[in-house]
N, C-alpha and C positions, 0 to 999 in steps of 0.2 A: 665626776664619772659613775654611772651606776655600776655597781658588781654586777658579775655573772648571775649571781643567785637574784638580784633583784630585776634583772632583765628576763631570766626565766620566770618569775613569778608574773611579770606583764603578760608575757606569751601563753601560761597557763590561764590568765584570766580571758585572753583572746580566744582559746579553746572553748570556754565557757559561751562567749558570745556567739561562736560558730553554732554550737549546739543549741543554744536558745533559738537560734534563727532557722534552726531544722536543717543545718549543713552537717555533714560528718567532716571531722576534720582528718579522718584516717580511712576514706573509702577503699573498698578493695575492688572496685569494678572500673577503674578509670583507664580508657584508652584514648589514643589519637588516631587521626585518619592517616598520619604519616608523621615521620622523624623530622627534625628541625634541618637537617641537612637535604633531606627530599624538597622540603618546602624552598629552601633556597636554590636548590638545583633546577625545580621545575616551577618555579615562581609563576604564577598565572593571574594578573590583577584582575579582581572582581569575583574570584573563585571563592565559594564558601567551604570552609575547612576548621579543623579543629587540631590543637597542638597542645603539648603538655611538658614541662620542664621544672627546672629550679631557677627560682627568682634570683638573679645575680644582680641587679640594680633595679631600683625604681627612681625615676625623676619626675619633678612636677608634684603639685598638691591639689590643684584647683580644679579647674573644668576639665583638665586633659592630664593624663599620666601616662609615662611612658616606660614600660618593664621590659627588660632583657632577661629572656629565658635561655637556660643551657639545658639540654637534655643528654649530652655526653657524645652527641654526633655533631654538633654545632650550636651556633646562637641566632638567636630570631627576635626580634622586636615586635610587642605587644602594645597597643595603644588603646587606652581606656578614656573615653570621651563622654562628658556629661550627656551631651544630646542624643548619643547613640545607645545607651544602656538605661535600663529602669533605675531610677534614683535609688532605692532602697537596697538593690544590688551593688551599686556603686559606692554607697555609704558603707556597707559591708566590707566590701573590698578594702577600703581605705582604714577602716577600724581594726582589721584583723591580719593582713597581709603584711609579711616582713621579707627581707633580703633572706634568702635561706630555704623560703618556704617551697614546697612542690604545689604548681597551680595549673589547672587545666583551663582553657580558653577557647571559646568557638567565635567565630566571626568570618569576615570577609577580607581578603588578601587586597593591601592597596599600596600606592606609594606616597611618601610623606611630601610635603613643599621642599624638603631638603633632599629629596631623592632617596630617602631609606625604604626599602621592602619592608613591610609592617603587616601585622592583622590588626584590623579594625575591630575590637572586643563587642560582642552583643550578648555573652553570657560568659559566665566563669565560676569554677568550684574549687574548693581546696583539696588538693591530691594526696596532701601529707604536710602538716604542721610542724615547723622545727622548734625546738624550744631554746636551743642556744645559737648566737650569732655566727656567723662564719667570719674569718679573718678579712681585713680590707684587701679587697681583690688586688690593688696595685702594691701594697706593702708585703702581702702574704705572712707567712710564719717566720719570725725572725731567730726565734729560739732553735737552733738545730737539734737539741735534744727534744723539743717537742714535734719537730718534723718527723723524726723517726717514730714518735709515739701515735703522732694523729696524722698519718701518711694520706689520710682520706680528705684532710684539709689542705695539705701540701699539694696534692694533685688537682684538687679543686681550684685553686688559687695560683698555681705556678706552673705556667706552661712549659718552661723547661723540664721540669720535674716530669709532667704529664707525657711528654714525649719520649722521656727515657723509658719509661715504662711501655710506651706503644712501641718503640724500637726494640725492646727486650722480647716482646711477644714476637714480632715479626722476625728476629734472628732465630728463636726456638722453632718457629713454622717453617722456616727455609733450612735449618738443619734437618728436619723431619723429612723435608722433601729431598734433600740432597740424598740420604741414604735410602728412602723409598724407592728412588728413581735407580738406586745401583742393588736393587732386589735384596735389602736387607730388611729383617721382620722385626718390628717393635715389640719388646717383651716387658713383663714386669715382674720383679723378684720381691722377695720379702725384705720388710725393713727391721722387723722383729726377728732377731736370731739367737740360735743358741751359744755361738761363739762368733767372735769377729774374724773376718780374714780378707785377703786380698790387699792388704796396706798396713804399714807399719804407724799405728796410731792408738791413742788411749780413747778408751769406750765409754759410752753413757750405760749405765747398768742399770736394769729394772728386775721385776718379778711377775711371772706370770701365776696369777693365783689360782686359776681353774686348775692349771696343770701343776701347780706347786714347784716352779723350777725358775732358776735365775736366768736372764736372758740380757742380750746387749741390743743396742740399736746400731744399725750396719755402720761401717767405716768404708765400704767399698762394695761395688756390684759384681766383682771379678769371679769369684768361686763359681756363684751360681750360674754366670753368663757361660763359663768354660762347660759346665755340665750341661746346659742346654745344647751347645755346639756338639757335645758328645753324643747327644741323643738325637742327632741326625738335621738338625738347622744349622746351615753352612754360613749365614751372615745373619746376625742379629744386633740389635741396638736397644739401649735405655736411657730415658732422662728421667732422673728421680733424685730424692732427698738422701745426703750420707750426713753422718753426725760424728764429730771428732771431739773429744773433750779436751782440748788443748788451750792454749793462749791465743788470745785475740788481739787483731790490729788492723788498721786499714786494708790490708791484703788478705787477712784471715778471719774466718767465722766459723763458728761450731756447727751450724746446720746451714747447709749449702747445697746447691743443686748441681748434680754431677752427670754428665755424658760418657756413657760408655759403649763401646762397639767392640765385635770381635768378628774374625772374616777367616775361615776356613781355607786351606790353599792358597793363601797370600804371604806376602814377605813384608818384613820391616821395612824394606825401602819402598815399596807400595804403599803401607801405610804413611810414611811420610810424605808421600806425593799427594795423598788424598787430603792429608791434614793439610797442605799448603793450598790446594785446590779448593777446599772447604772454606778457609780463613780469608782467602783472596775474594771468594766468591760472595762472602757476607759482607765484606768491606766494600766492594765496588757496586754490587747488585741490591744490597739491602739498605747500607748506610750512605752510599754514594761516593767514597772517596777511598783513597789508599793512604794517605798520611795522617798520623794522630798524634796528638798532644797528651802524653802519659806522664807519670812520676816515678822517679826511682825510690829506693828504700830510704833514702835521707830527703826526701821531700823534693828534691830538684826535678823541674820540668824537663822532659826530654821528647823529642820529636822522633816517631818511628815511622817509617815507611814499609808498608808492607808488601808493594811491589818489588820485582827483581828477584835474584836468586837468594835462596836461605841456605847459608853454609852449614858444614857439619863440624862440631868441635868436639875433640876427645876430653872425656873426664880426667884422665891420668895426665894429658898435656897440660890443661889448666891448671891442676893442683900442683904440678912440678914448675909452671912459670909463675904462678901467682902467691904460692906458699912455699915453694921450695922444698916439696915433700914429694916422696915416691909413694904410691898407693902399696908398695910391696916393703915398706919401712916398717922396722919393728914395732911392736904395740907400745912400748915406752916412748919412743920417738913421736909416735902420732898423739899420744896423750899430751905431752910436752907441747907440741904443735897446737893443740886444741886448747891449753892452757893459754898460750899466746895469743890466740884469737878471741879469747873471752869467755870460755866454758869455765863454769863454776866447778870446783875441785871435787864436790860431792857427786855432781852430775859425770865428771868424768871417770870416776869409779864404777858407776852404774850403766855405763853407756858402752855397747859394743864396737868392735873394731871399725865396722862399714859405716855406723852412724856417728861416729867420731870423724871419719873421713868427709861424710856428708856435711856435717859440721864446718868443718874446715874450709871445704869447697864453697858453702852457701856465703861465708863470712869474706872469703879471700878472692873470689871468682865470680859466682855468679852475679853480683851486683854490677860487675863491669860489663856485661853482656848488654848492648843496646838491642840487638837482633833485629829482625827474628832470625835465630839460629837454632839448629838442633845440637843438644850435647849428647852424645852417645858413648858408649863402654862405660857404664857407672860400674863400680865395685859390685861382684857377683854376689857377695853376701847382703847387699843392700837391696838386691832385687832377687828374692829367692824363687819367685814365680815366672822368672825369664830363663830363655835359654842361655847357657854358659858359656863363655868363650875360653879357649885354652889358657890364656894370660890372666885368668883371675877376674876378668870383666864380664858383664853379662850384656846381652844383644837388646839393649833398650836405648830409647832416645826421647828426651824431653825439649819441648819447645820454648826458648827461652825468649821473652819480649821485655825489654826496659827492667832486666834483672829478676823477672817474675817467672814462675813456672806456669805456662798456659795448657801444656798437653803432656802427657806420659804415656809413651807407647813400648810396647813389646815384640820381640819374636818370643812367642809363650812356649814355655816350657811344658812339654807332654810326655817326659821320659818318668814313669812313676818312681823308678827306683832313685833317680837322681833327685826327684822333687821330694821324697821321704827323707833322704840325707840333708838336704836344705831346711825342711821344716823341723827336723829334729834338732839341727843345730841353732836355729831361731828359737826354739822353745829351750833350750839350754840357756842362752842369752838371757831369756825371760825370766828363768828361774834364778839367774845372778843378779836380776834387779833392773835389767833395761825394759821398761814399762812399754815401749813401742815394738818390741820384737813380737813375731808371730808365735801362735801356737800350732801344734799338729791338728790337721783337720782330717780326721779318718773319712767322714763321708766323701770329701772331695777327692782324697785318695783313692779310695774304692772306684769312684768314678773314673779316674784316671786309668786305673788298672783294667778297667773293662774297655779302655782303648779311647784315645782323643785324637783327631786327625791334628796335622801340623796347621797352625792358625798364628794370627797376630791380633794383637789387641791395643785399644787405645782408650784413655780416660781425658776428659778436659772439664774442669770447673766453669760451669755456664757463668756465674756472676762475676767470675775474673774476666772472663771474654767479654760479656757485656760491657763492663767497667772500661774496658780498653776501648772498645768501639764507640762508646759513648762518651769517652773522655772524661771519666770520675777518677778522682783518688782515693775513693774510699768505697768498699764493697757495700756499705749500709746505703749507699745512695743508688743500688739498683736492685734493692731487695725492699718488698713493700712493707714489710713487719720484721726489721732486724731484731734480734734478742737485745732487750734492753733490761737494765735491773730495774727492782720494784722502786719506785719513788716513795720517800717519805713525804707523806702528806702535811 
């Protein structure tokens, strides 16, 4: 079998043949009368037209050749027959065209003896010569690592993969329509920031050369959104990239697409109701079903029905039931329980009380929730940007499905005095070694002191939602170009 380099060399020689014959292998003026989908939809036998697309298959080698074209909208067959095309033009076609090339054809629409709608070719030209071959259309890419590195070949040869990304686009469009129809305004906020805020996470750090200052990639959209609401826009949303410099697994990735929205004069209960309406709408009206197969943390397949009621479960109750621990327990008891659930000793020392409770909850309780269900009343220190309840919990909710967090929503804290206290407490934890604790953001506190309306907010990972609705067990399967290590050549 010829190597890739040998195949490439053969195709380079074909480029020279095209040039010698006076045909540009990479012309800049190729157009077609209609897309292949339009040809199929409005097929009219005897009509003269032109089409263009990538050659996916070539059958025949003598007096007649059948070529399958794909232009991204569909496939269509072109037929090159000896008696219907100039001999020199036919010879050049046979000598230079390979599967993977982009080719323009003109001719007349007709139906073959076997009933296949086709174009009888009278002329052709190269629209873009490929130098490397495509994977076998039926076998596709077998190596999963190669799939992630060369997604363009995967979607070209794998209909299932191609459908996933089409569905992803439809889901995002439907989300936008859902909020546009409810009078939300779409906004954009900076990815490069002076300091991270809005979540507990480690950052990717960089440096702004022109201003000579250190900066970070954002970990959340929250703080800027609240400041925009303070500026007089009562309902806003954004779909954008966040970056968290943490571990990765099938349900976590460092660069991910986030959707956040904020609504003034609305409650957390309304927030949860909109969340339920949105996800049920996406399932029923975009994907076309309400029951989905997904996978839990242990890789076990789980069936989830998004229809019906979505119950509310309290964080303190789950912790007590599944770990035998009260959120009011002394710190040494919480540390001991974290040790029982597998936290590293060094990490225990450097982790604050709220994050210890969260670790124990995730290990003991979250994985047991098939859902969909909202977990409410998280420890207040864990949610310093949310309204605080009198019992030490925060007015927050997380939608859990198959043990995974799908959404995160708050009754937002707008009290600048309480907000400063909570952020200063977080800063103290950060100084003591808790790398995920927040810092004090004076810019945000100043905006809050000027006045923020009562509001509720919501965050959702788009990648995780798409994985659920397309029944994929790895976020990399719903991301066009997931982060990969450099390959050793």
